[in-house]
N, C-alpha and C positions, 0 to 999 in steps of 0.2 A: 578289385576287392576279393573276388572269388579266388584268384590266384593266391591271395594272402592267407585265406582260411586254413589250408593244409599246413602252412608254415607255422601258424599260431598253435595249431594242435600239436605239431611236432615239438616246438619249443616247450610247450607245457609238459609234454612227456619227459623231456630231458631234465627239467627243473624238478619234477616229481622223483625221477630216478636219483638225482643228486641228493635230495632231502632224505629219501628212504635210506640211501647208503650211509649218509652222515649219522643218522639216528640209530640205525639197526646194525650196521656192519663195522663201523670204525671204533675200535677199542684202544689201539696203540699205533705207533709209527709204522710198524710192519704192515698192519692192516691198511694204512693210508697209502704207503708206497707200493706194496706188492700184494695187496689183498690177502695178507697173512699167509701167502704161499699155499693157498687152499684150493685153487681152481682145478677142476677136472678137464677132461678132453673137450667137452662141448663148449664151455665158456672160453677156454684158452684158444681153441682153433678158430672159433667165430671172431674173437677179438683180434687174433693175428690177421685173419683175412680182411677184416674191416679196416685195420690200421694201414695195411698195404695199399688199399684203394684210396687214392687222394685226388687232388686236382689234376695232376699230370696224367694219371692212369684212367681218368674219365674224360674230362674236357680235352686234355692234351692228346690222348690216344685217339679219341673220336675225331679230333681235328686233323690228326695225321692220316687217319683212314679216309678222310674227305679227299685227299690227294692220291694216296698210294695204295689204298685198298686194304685187304684183309691182313697184310703183313704188319700193320700198325698194332695188331693184337699183341705183338711181342713186347710192347711196353709193359704190359701186365704179365704176359706169359714168362717174361724174363724173371719176374719175381717168383713164379712157380718153380723155375729151375733152381733159383737161389734157395728157396725154402726146402726143396728136396735135398739139395747138397748139405744144407745146415742140419736138417733133421737126421741125416745118416752119419754126420761127423761131429761138429763142434757143439751143437746145442746141448746134448746130454751131458757132455763134460762140463760145460759152463754151469748148468743147473746143479750138478753134483756139488759144486763148490759153494753153493748158497750165497752167491754174490748179490749185491744191490745194483751195481752198474758195471759196464764194460771197462771204463777207465780204472775202476777198482782192481780188476784183474791185472791190467798193465802195471799199476803201481806195486801190487804185491809180487808180481813176477819179476819185474826189472828194477824197481826202486822208485823212490819218491820223485826224482826229476822226470823220469819217463811218465809216471802217473799224472803229474801236474800238466805236462805237455799234452798228453792225450785228453785230459779234462778240458784244457783251454781250447784245443781244436774242436772238441765235441761241442762245447758251448757255442762257438762261432757257427758251426754247421746247424745246430738245432735252432738257434735264434733266427738265422736267415731262412731256414726251412719253415719255421713257424710264421714268419712275416709273409712268406710266399703263400702259405695256406690261408692266412687271414685276408690277404688281398684277393685271392680267388673266391673266398667266401663272400666278401663284400661285393664282388662283381656279379655273382649270381643273385644275391639278395637285392642288388640294385635293379636287375632285370625283372625281378619278381614284384617289386614294390614301386619302382619309379623314383625313389629318393636318390640323393646324391651318393656317389661312390664312397666318399669319405664317411658320411653318416652311416651308410650300410655296413662298411667295414667296422666302424665303431660299435654298432649294435651287435653284429655277429661275434666279434671278438669278446665283447663284454659277457655275452651269454656263455661262451666256452669257458672263459676264466671263472665265471660264477659256479657252474656245476662241477668243474674240476676242483675248485677250491673247497667246495662243500663236501663232496663225496669221495675224493681221491681215486685210488685205483679201482675200488668197487664200482663207483659211479661211471668211470671211464670204460671199464670192461663190460658192464651190463648194458650201457648205452651203445657200445660197439656192436653187440649182438642184435639189439633192436635196429640199429642202422643197417646192418648187413641184410636183415630181412627186407627192409624197405628197398634197398638197392636191387636185390635179386628180383623182387616182385616188379619194381618199376621198369627195369631193363627188359624183362620178359614181355611186358605189355607194349613197351615202346617198339621193340623189334617186330613183334607180331603184327601190330597195326601198321608199322612202316612197310613191311613186306606186302601187306594187302594193298597199300596205296601205290606201290611201284609195280604191282602185278608180278611179283616173283623175282627170281634171281636173273632171269634173262636180260632184264633192263640194265644190269651192271656192265654189260659188255659194250654199251654205247652211251657213256655218261655225257652230260652237258659240259660245255666249256667251264673251266674254273677261272674266275676273274683274276686278272694279273698274270695269267699264264696262257693267254689266248694263242700264242705262237706254237704251243705244244699240241693244240688241237683237242679233239674229243677223245681223250685217253686218260688212263690213270698213269701217274708218273711220280718219280722221286723228285720233290721240289728243290732239293739241294743240288742233286746231280743233273737235273733237267733231262732225265732219261725216262723212256716209257717203261711201264711195269704192268704185268698181267694182274688184273684185280684179284684173281684167286691164288696168286703166288704168295704163299705164306712167308717166303724168304725174300720178298721184293725189296726190303730195305737194306739188304746185304750187310755190309760191315757195321752199320748202325746197330744191328741186332746184337752182335757180340759186345759192343760197347754197353748196351742196355743190360745185358746179362751180367757183365762185370760190375756195373753200377748197382744193380739190384742185389746181387749176392753180397758184395762188400757192404752195401748200405744196411741190409737187414741183419748182417752179422755184427756190425759195429755200432749202429745207431741205437741209442738208449730207448727211443720210442718203440722199437720192435723188441729189443732185448727184455724190456720190462714185462712183455707178455709171457715169454717162455720162462723167465725167472719167477713168475707168479704161479707156475704150474706146481702141483702138489709133489711131483717127483720127476726124475730125469726121463723116465719112460713116457710119462704123460707129455712132457715137453717135446720129446722126439715125435710122438704120434700126432701131436697138435700141428707141428710144422708140415707133416705129410698131408694131414687132413685139410689144412687151410690151402695148401697148394692145389689139391683136387677141387676145392670149392671155387678157386679163382679161375680155373681153366674155362668153364662156360661163360663166366662173367667177362673175361677178357675178349672172347670171341664176339659176344653180344655187343660190347662197346664198339669194337671195330665195325661190326655190321651196321650199327646205328650211324656211324660216321659216313659209311658208304651210302646209306639211304638218304642222309642229309645232302649228299652231292647231287642226287637225282632230284630231290624235291625242293632244295634251296640252293640253286646254282649261282644265285646273284649275290652271295655274301661278299663283302669288300675284301680285297686282296690281303693276305696275311703275310707277315714276315717269317721266314724260316720254314720249318717243317709242318707246323700245325695251324689249322684254321680253328681258332678258339671259339668262334661263334657257332660252330656246326651243331653241337649237341643241344644247347639252349634253343637255337632256331628251329630244330626239328621238333622239339617238344611243343613249342608254341604254334608250329605249323599244322600239326596233325591231330593234336589232342584237344578235347573240350577243356575249358578253363579249370574245372575242379580237378580232373585227372592230371592235367598239365601242371597244376600247382603241386600236386602230390609228387610228381616226378622231379620237379625242380627242388622240392624239399628233399627228395632222395639224393640229388646231387649235392645239396648242402650237407646232407648226412654224411656222405663220403668224405667231405673235406673236414667236417667237424670231428669225425672219428680220428683223423690224422692230427688235427690241432690239439685235441686233448691229450693224446699220447705224447706228442712232442713237448707240450707244456709241462706235463708231469715228469717226463724224462729229464728235461733240462733242470728242473727244480731239484730232482734227486741228486744230480751231479754236483750242484752248488752245495747241497747239504752234506753229502757223504764223501765227496772227493776233494772239493775245494774248501771244505770246512767253514762255510759261511753259517755261523751259529745263530740263525734266525728261525722262527717258527716256519714250518714247511708251507703253511698257507700264505704267509707273508712273501715267501720266495716265489710261490706261484703267481701272486699278484704282481711282483716286480718283473718277472720274466714275461708274463703276459702283456704287461704294459709296454715293455720295450719292443716286443714283437708287433704290437698294435701300432705304436708310433712309427716304426720302420715301414709298415705297410701303408700307412696314411700319408706320411711326410716324405719318405724316401723310397718310393716304389721301384726305382731303377736298381736298387740294391738286390732286388729279387732275381735279376738276371744272373747274379753270382751263384744261384742255387746249384747248377751243374758243377761249378768249380768246387763247391764244398764236398762233392762226392770224391774228387781227386785229392783235395787237401786233407780231408779227414778220413773218409771211409777207406779209400785205397791205401792211404799212408799207414793206417793203423792195422789193416788186415794182415799184412805180413808179420809184424811183431806179435799179433794175437795168435795167429795160426801156428807159427813156429814156436811161440812161447808155450803152447800146449804140447806139441809133438816133438820138439827138438831141445834137448838139454843144453846144447851149445849156444843158444841165443843169449846175448848179453845186453846190458843197459846201453852201452855206447852204440851198438848196432841198431837198437830199437829207436833211440833218439835221433840218430843220423838218418835213419830210414824215414821217419815221420817228417823231418824237415826237408830232406833232399827230394823226396817223391813229389811233394807239392811244387817245388821249384822246377823240377824236370818236366812235369805235366804241363805247367804253365808255359815253359819254353817251347814245348812241342806245338801248342796251339798258337801262341803269339808269333812264332817264327814263320808260320804258314805251312809247316810240314804236314799238318793234319789235312788241310785243303788240297795240297799237292798229291798226297799219297792216298787219301780217302780212308786212312786208318784213324779211327776214333781215339782221342787222346787218352782215354782211360785204359786202353789196351797196353801201350808202352808204359803207362804209369804203373800198372800192376806188375808187369815184368821187371821194371826197374826197381820197384820196392823189394822184391824177393832177391834180386841180384845184390843190392846194397846190403841186405841183411846177411847173405851168405859170405860176401867178400869181406866185410868189416869184421864179422864174427870169426872168420877163419884166421885173422891176424890178431885177434884179441885173446889173451890168456887170462882166464878168470877162474874163480872158485866155482864149485857147482852151484848153479843159480837156485834161488829160493822160489819154490812153487807154492801157490796158495793151498791152504789146508782144505782137505775135502771132508773134514769132520764137523765143521761149524754148520749147524742147521738152524 
């Protein structure tokens, strides 16, 4: 029951934020979708940082650090690299155009066919991602309360849908900043107490055996390659790091859940500065999450074997191992906060695309309810679909990145090239993985996918003669 009290307090805060936003801030559709494009540096950067932190970058990254050491910090550090790149390049240009969505740019730049394809791919990616976050939310809520996973997922998803439906972008962005504060405070105390329990950094050089990998001995290792890694080697994950950087950069460029943040900034300069500020905020958070995973290896060595790269039980187990119930409940609530901040962003982003790009002429709150229900059903009834999450990065994010980037900087980009790139990149990336080339070469499938997407754009556009392409107007505010 004590674990449950901080969660009740946190949920009450979210409901209050949603109600205040609905009654005080929402006057029209722009207010609901993009907070009236009024956000300054503080709210925009905090909201960007919070939406980047999700289940993968907390539970997943700490779980990877349980095996490989500090190099797992790159799961979130890769997002910092992506945000720096976007802040200095594309984000100011996209904000200048006063867009609502990323597929809107594709449609205006290349034509209706390309716009609809980008919107369709975006919806698949967003709904799968939403289901993954709902599932992770339910898993932590289950550990906190002891109720069934399905009921926990239902309760968590319903709360997210409710406060997003009530307060729109204002509720989402204000709650993001509250959640970010909880995350920073929680991870600071967890690492501080954890280091005290393990008596400093020297313990990391002789870790206990990891169950399921006993043949590798008392060492840190790459669980996919079955090779030893120095715990302090920030590049211990090798080629996986580059794959994460590509995924994060293309994800945050093309995903509506992130784009909605910088499109809500009051001007292009604020959008640019917010990307850079959020990247700086995320650096210490990423290192603290990896450190927590390493501490969990020392204090909780008997966790059941995990499949793949990440020990998903590491972070929740560490919290319950070293913290008193009240503080432990607060930190578990912080984990829930990280996931909920991503859920609400994804939910609002997908609903915006349905309304603005696919022209589903329903009330925006009804669309939020529909999208949220679909994501919740997938998480409860078809959890295996969540394994497709990484594929959505290749099929949507990498596929759309080349048409988006070249659409801004190259006047020779055409609709035929854009459509072919979006279709063929997904096929090529799937072939790279399914054929076994990825496992044989050790080259993450997103690396050739990105190279292939730009090659297709350049090759097809070189043989296409077209009129000067139409670019989105920069005068609509």
